[in-house]
N, C-alpha and C positions, 0 to 999 in steps of 0.2 A: 637338476634341482631337485631337492628332496620333496616328498609329498606334504611334510609339515610346512615348509618354506612356501610352496605353492598356495596352501590353504590359507596361510596367513596373509600372502599378496592378496588373495581372493577377498579375505575378510576385510582387508584393509580398504580395497576398491569398493566394496558394498557399503562400508561406513561413510566413505567419500560421496558416493551417489546419494546415500540417504541424507547426508547433511546438505547436499546440492538442493535435493526436494523439498527440504524443510526451508530453506531460504527461498526458494521459489514461491512456497506456498506463504510464507511470511510476507514477501515482497508483493503477492498477490492481495493479500489481506491490507496491508497498508496503503495500497493503491485504491483499493476500495474505500478505506476511510478517507483518504485525501479526496477522492471524486465526492464522497458525501459532503465533505466540509466545504469544498468548492461551491457545490450545489446551494448549500445553506448560505454561504456568503454572497452568492449571486441573488438570492431571494432576498436577503437583508439590505442588499444594495439597491434593489429593485423599490423596495419597500422606502427606503430613504429618499430615492430620487423622486418617487412620486408623492411623498409628503411634502418635499420641497417644491414640487410644481403645484400643489393644491393649497399650500399655505399662503395666506395673505400677507404682504410685506407691510411693515409700519412704517408710515410717513416720516 
């Protein structure tokens, strides 16, 4: 294998590794956003349930 071919293979592997790292970072960021939205949803649901229990029913 010639030097140029070896360097091209190595550069391709480096690009693939960088793309993998970018996907991992993006998925971690999305997971964090999903966790935050889930927490907000639980808080809203708790507020709705508390309001339902505290509200007087009409006869």
